C-alpha positions as semicolon CSV with decimal commas, in nm:
position;residue;x (nm);y (nm);z (nm)
1;M;-6,489;1,491;-0,346
2;A;-6,544;1,201;-0,108
3;E;-6,534;0,841;-0,241
4;V;-6,834;0,634;-0,248
5;L;-6,810;0,263;-0,253
6;V;-7,034;0,052;-0,482
7;Y;-7,067;-0,313;-0,444
8;V;-7,059;-0,491;-0,797
9;D;-7,309;-0,760;-0,880
10;H;-7,154;-0,934;-1,197
11;V;-7,121;-1,310;-1,337
12;D;-6,806;-1,388;-1,472
13;G;-6,709;-1,026;-1,547
14;A;-7,047;-0,929;-1,700
15;V;-7,176;-0,670;-1,489
16;R;-7,533;-0,653;-1,415
17;K;-7,762;-0,335;-1,489
18;P;-7,851;-0,259;-1,117
19;T;-7,462;-0,186;-1,065
20;L;-7,461;0,038;-1,332
21;E;-7,758;0,232;-1,212
22;L;-7,557;0,222;-0,888
23;L;-7,292;0,426;-1,053
24;T;-7,543;0,683;-1,151
25;L;-7,646;0,743;-0,797
26;A;-7,303;0,728;-0,664
27;R;-7,195;1,021;-0,865
28;R;-7,441;1,226;-0,713
29;V;-7,270;1,233;-0,381
30;G;-6,916;1,130;-0,458
31;E;-6,660;0,961;-0,650
32;P;-6,751;0,615;-0,716
33;V;-6,507;0,324;-0,637
34;A;-6,620;0,003;-0,737
35;V;-6,556;-0,332;-0,544
36;A;-6,589;-0,655;-0,779
37;L;-6,520;-0,997;-0,636
38;G;-6,493;-1,342;-0,723
39;P;-6,408;-1,495;-1,081
40;G;-6,379;-1,227;-1,355
41;A;-6,350;-0,951;-1,119
42;E;-6,087;-0,785;-1,335
43;A;-6,272;-0,814;-1,640
44;T;-6,573;-0,574;-1,482
45;A;-6,328;-0,271;-1,494
46;A;-6,377;-0,159;-1,851
47;T;-6,757;-0,140;-1,818
48;L;-6,738;-0,008;-1,448
49;A;-6,478;0,260;-1,594
50;E;-6,724;0,368;-1,870
51;H;-7,005;0,427;-1,636
52;G;-6,790;0,620;-1,388
53;A;-6,598;0,425;-1,155
54;T;-6,252;0,609;-1,072
55;R;-6,111;0,299;-0,906
56;V;-6,203;-0,051;-0,905
57;L;-6,095;-0,274;-0,616
58;T;-6,089;-0,646;-0,706
59;A;-6,014;-0,939;-0,518
60;D;-6,084;-1,339;-0,619
61;A;-6,048;-1,643;-0,388
62;A;-6,187;-1,972;-0,376
63;E;-6,410;-1,878;-0,082
64;F;-6,619;-1,617;-0,292
65;A;-6,760;-1,930;-0,464
66;D;-6,724;-2,222;-0,208
67;Y;-6,929;-2,012;0,099
68;L;-7,207;-1,802;0,111
69;V;-7,228;-1,436;0,201
70;V;-6,968;-1,394;0,467
71;P;-6,662;-1,369;0,247
72;K;-6,799;-1,087;0,066
73;V;-6,864;-0,913;0,373
74;D;-6,519;-0,987;0,476
75;A;-6,398;-0,836;0,117
76;L;-6,645;-0,518;0,168
77;Q;-6,537;-0,458;0,516
78;A;-6,172;-0,451;0,373
79;A;-6,247;-0,223;0,119
80;Y;-6,458;0,001;0,349
81;E;-6,140;0,024;0,579
82;A;-5,907;0,075;0,290
83;V;-6,115;0,380;0,130
84;S;-6,281;0,510;0,427
85;P;-6,621;0,622;0,196
86;A;-6,878;0,861;0,239
87;A;-7,140;0,576;0,176
88;V;-7,147;0,232;0,064
89;L;-7,410;0,125;-0,224
90;V;-7,531;-0,225;-0,271
91;P;-7,801;-0,355;-0,507
92;S;-8,116;-0,460;-0,338
93;S;-8,110;-0,823;-0,421
94;A;-8,182;-1,080;-0,138
95;E;-7,802;-1,133;-0,109
96;G;-7,704;-0,793;-0,156
97;K;-7,908;-0,686;0,148
98;E;-7,780;-0,952;0,337
99;V;-7,421;-0,836;0,274
100;A;-7,522;-0,490;0,331
101;A;-7,689;-0,574;0,668
102;R;-7,362;-0,767;0,802
103;L;-7,142;-0,495;0,696
104;A;-7,353;-0,216;0,871
105;V;-7,351;-0,423;1,208
106;R;-6,963;-0,467;1,157
107;I;-6,907;-0,104;1,115
108;G;-7,154;0,004;1,360
109;S;-7,376;0,228;1,095
110;G;-7,724;0,277;1,019
111;I;-7,859;0,107;0,706
112;I;-8,125;0,198;0,455
113;T;-8,293;-0,069;0,219
114;D;-8,493;-0,058;-0,079
115;A;-8,405;0,291;-0,180
116;I;-8,567;0,405;-0,525
117;D;-8,357;0,755;-0,526
118;L;-8,053;0,924;-0,375
119;E;-7,933;1,284;-0,339
120;A;-7,667;1,470;-0,187
121;G;-7,755;1,636;0,169
122;D;-7,590;1,840;0,401
123;E;-7,547;1,613;0,664
124;G;-7,490;1,310;0,411
125;P;-7,663;1,147;0,160
126;V;-8,062;1,155;0,154
127;A;-8,231;0,827;0,046
128;T;-8,601;0,814;-0,099
129;Q;-8,799;0,510;-0,008
130;S;-9,139;0,394;-0,094
131;V;-9,283;0,211;0,219
132;F;-9,608;0,049;0,376
133;A;-9,699;-0,125;0,052
134;A;-9,575;0,206;-0,162
135;A;-9,861;0,390;-0,002
136;F;-9,602;0,651;0,131
137;T;-9,280;0,788;-0,001
138;T;-9,017;0,903;0,250
139;K;-8,677;1,055;0,253
140;S;-8,428;0,919;0,514
141;R;-8,067;0,962;0,608
142;V;-7,865;0,748;0,818
143;S;-7,760;0,938;1,169
144;K;-7,485;0,689;1,260
145;G;-7,165;0,608;1,115
146;T;-7,111;0,570;0,737
147;P;-7,444;0,515;0,550
148;V;-7,489;0,170;0,399
149;I;-7,772;0,205;0,135
150;T;-7,933;-0,074;-0,080
151;V;-8,095;0,015;-0,398
152;K;-8,400;-0,121;-0,575
153;P;-8,341;-0,196;-0,936
154;N;-8,481;0,024;-1,202
155;S;-8,447;0,302;-0,970
156;A;-8,227;0,502;-1,181
157;P;-8,102;0,546;-1,523
158;V;-7,773;0,388;-1,664
159;E;-7,561;0,671;-1,798
160;A;-7,221;0,668;-1,949
161;A;-6,946;0,873;-1,760
162;P;-6,596;0,766;-1,835
163;A;-6,358;0,769;-1,567
164;A;-6,009;0,617;-1,496
165;G;-6,131;0,302;-1,354
166;A;-5,810;0,207;-1,256
167;V;-5,774;-0,147;-1,120
168;E;-5,632;-0,215;-0,779
169;A;-5,584;-0,532;-0,583
170;L;-5,797;-0,577;-0,276
171;A;-5,628;-0,751;0,006
172;V;-5,863;-0,932;0,210
173;S;-5,838;-1,160;0,536
174;F;-6,132;-1,401;0,565
175;S;-6,283;-1,400;0,922
176;E;-6,317;-1,752;1,105
177;K;-6,706;-1,722;1,013
178;A;-6,647;-1,729;0,645
179;T;-6,638;-2,070;0,603
180;G;-6,941;-2,170;0,823
181;T;-7,196;-2,221;0,553
182;K;-7,060;-2,404;0,265
183;V;-7,213;-2,463;-0,077
184;V;-7,212;-2,829;-0,144
185;S;-7,364;-2,839;-0,491
186;R;-7,507;-2,579;-0,772
187;T;-7,817;-2,667;-1,051
188;P;-7,785;-2,441;-1,310
189;R;-8,133;-2,232;-1,373
190;E;-8,290;-2,324;-1,693
191;S;-8,263;-2,033;-1,901
192;T;-8,588;-1,885;-2,057
193;G;-8,435;-1,632;-2,264
194;R;-8,642;-1,367;-2,088
195;P;-8,494;-1,080;-1,879
196;E;-8,450;-1,120;-1,501
197;L;-8,774;-1,027;-1,326
198;T;-8,628;-0,763;-1,080
199;E;-8,416;-0,576;-1,364
200;A;-8,648;-0,577;-1,656
201;A;-8,780;-0,283;-1,790
202;I;-9,121;-0,442;-1,874
203;V;-9,311;-0,722;-1,674
204;V;-9,626;-0,908;-1,755
205;S;-9,788;-1,078;-1,455
206;G;-10,073;-1,347;-1,442
207;G;-10,277;-1,403;-1,119
208;R;-10,595;-1,625;-1,041
209;G;-10,823;-1,533;-1,343
210;V;-10,532;-1,727;-1,538
211;N;-10,697;-2,015;-1,413
212;G;-10,440;-2,274;-1,452
213;A;-10,071;-2,334;-1,521
214;E;-10,141;-2,435;-1,889
215;N;-10,325;-2,085;-1,945
216;F;-9,992;-1,922;-1,839
217;A;-9,857;-1,990;-2,225
218;L;-10,079;-1,678;-2,297
219;I;-9,889;-1,490;-2,028
220;E;-9,569;-1,585;-2,185
221;G;-9,691;-1,503;-2,534
222;L;-9,786;-1,179;-2,418
223;A;-9,446;-1,117;-2,251
224;D;-9,215;-1,228;-2,536
225;S;-9,396;-0,993;-2,800
226;L;-9,269;-0,721;-2,547
227;G;-8,952;-0,858;-2,469
228;A;-9,077;-0,871;-2,112
229;A;-9,030;-1,076;-1,803
230;V;-9,301;-1,308;-1,676
231;G;-9,433;-1,272;-1,305
232;A;-9,727;-1,420;-1,097
233;S;-9,917;-1,322;-0,797
234;R;-9,891;-1,508;-0,480
235;A;-10,233;-1,723;-0,564
236;A;-10,086;-1,828;-0,897
237;V;-9,782;-1,942;-0,728
238;D;-9,955;-2,129;-0,439
239;A;-10,176;-2,308;-0,688
240;G;-9,857;-2,453;-0,853
241;W;-9,918;-2,262;-1,167
242;Y;-9,596;-2,086;-1,190
243;P;-9,253;-2,103;-1,011
244;H;-9,219;-1,931;-0,677
245;T;-8,883;-1,763;-0,828
246;S;-9,147;-1,544;-1,032
247;Q;-9,380;-1,415;-0,760
248;V;-9,416;-1,045;-0,731
249;G;-9,535;-0,928;-0,427
250;Q;-9,470;-0,879;-0,026
251;T;-9,348;-1,237;0,027
252;G;-9,222;-1,248;-0,323
253;K;-8,994;-1,014;-0,555
254;S;-9,032;-0,625;-0,547
255;V;-9,026;-0,482;-0,927
256;S;-9,003;-0,139;-1,038
257;P;-9,022;-0,187;-1,420
258;Q;-9,102;0,103;-1,678
259;L;-9,413;-0,085;-1,770
260;Y;-9,624;-0,349;-1,563
261;V;-9,891;-0,542;-1,700
262;A;-10,127;-0,731;-1,467
263;T;-10,354;-0,990;-1,600
264;G;-10,619;-1,159;-1,384
265;I;-10,483;-1,002;-1,090
266;S;-10,714;-0,849;-0,838
267;G;-10,473;-0,616;-0,666
268;A;-10,447;-0,745;-0,312
269;I;-10,224;-0,514;-0,106
270;Q;-9,974;-0,785;-0,084
271;H;-9,904;-0,781;-0,441
272;R;-9,945;-0,412;-0,463
273;A;-9,642;-0,386;-0,242
274;G;-9,435;-0,543;-0,485
275;M;-9,514;-0,350;-0,780
276;Q;-9,679;-0,002;-0,709
277;T;-9,345;0,147;-0,789
278;S;-9,379;0,077;-1,151
279;K;-9,375;0,363;-1,384
280;T;-9,665;0,271;-1,577
281;I;-9,913;0,027;-1,489
282;V;-10,170;-0,153;-1,692
283;A;-10,418;-0,413;-1,581
284;I;-10,663;-0,643;-1,747
285;N;-10,945;-0,787;-1,541
286;K;-11,302;-0,882;-1,596
287;D;-11,412;-0,740;-1,252
288;P;-11,468;-0,361;-1,293
289;E;-11,453;-0,331;-0,915
290;A;-11,118;-0,511;-0,883
291;P;-10,901;-0,301;-0,628
292;I;-10,624;-0,286;-0,896
293;F;-10,807;-0,043;-1,111
294;D;-10,753;0,219;-0,835
295;L;-10,384;0,184;-0,912
296;V;-10,332;0,155;-1,271
297;D;-10,273;0,420;-1,552
298;Y;-10,461;0,232;-1,805
299;G;-10,736;-0,023;-1,727
300;V;-10,909;-0,288;-1,970
301;V;-11,244;-0,450;-1,827
302;G;-11,263;-0,774;-1,997
303;D;-11,172;-1,142;-2,016
304;L;-10,819;-1,186;-2,047
305;F;-10,864;-1,519;-2,265
306;E;-11,000;-1,250;-2,539
307;V;-10,784;-0,956;-2,447
308;V;-10,435;-1,127;-2,403
309;P;-10,440;-1,290;-2,733
310;Q;-10,581;-0,985;-2,923
311;L;-10,302;-0,770;-2,771
312;T;-10,043;-1,010;-2,839
313;E;-10,131;-1,010;-3,214
314;E;-10,140;-0,625;-3,232
315;I;-9,807;-0,608;-3,064
316;K;-9,651;-0,845;-3,327
317;S;-9,800;-0,689;-3,616
318;R;-9,703;-0,327;-3,508
319;K;-9,366;-0,484;-3,491
320;G;-9,355;-0,607;-3,834
């Protein structure tokens, strides 16, 4: 069976969930070969092997931490040349899509971004995408070169499938452009204790109807009762009520959780584009004509300042 390269997203050896989802998808079209780069790369091997990686190609060098993107592209290209894979799968993060696009240009291949499913086809892997603000679902395949495909988080289940996971050192020669953009400082992001927005199984978002930064405590309370991430509409972000990093929508982050709760969000097409592939959608809005109600599985017509506290208390009481 042909091999499929899987680019590993990890933090000091702790593999992030989107990579484990990629391994599930990779097994549908070939044998997964993981590529782990940077500090802690070798420490990823046990987790990757548990989820189906037959081999783990690792490399660590100062360039991966000191410079942006290009050193990782150099390494992924080296892995591509060493393996000659049937496809290359990359998580659909902002960095992941840039890495994938640069690799596709280098190897002369087509690229598919933000896939939500993957299956084997007679002429190569077939990717499913949700397009035009999730108004349509399409199936696509790359017609030139080795498919480079980025996959949105929460698109596939994480399934254990023990494999050898043999660790192999990857020889990387960095290009002249690798040192073009240097990281000069880092500021650790303050942890909220909540899941990462794009990876969370549950997301609770607030919009214009929250009516102020101080009222986002209600949204956070509901999110914490559910173990959820907190999102915000563009209107709430533009008003300065919540950080831009939490914006869900066409100009923010795309999420696809099992449960999405929209509070005080009217449902403009720009917001829907970022959350319409959620598995179950619940909306709380006092306007019965709000466009969000055309999309939801469950809707509550009511004042969020009355509904959200009651819902939060009910969830807490049921959790005991």
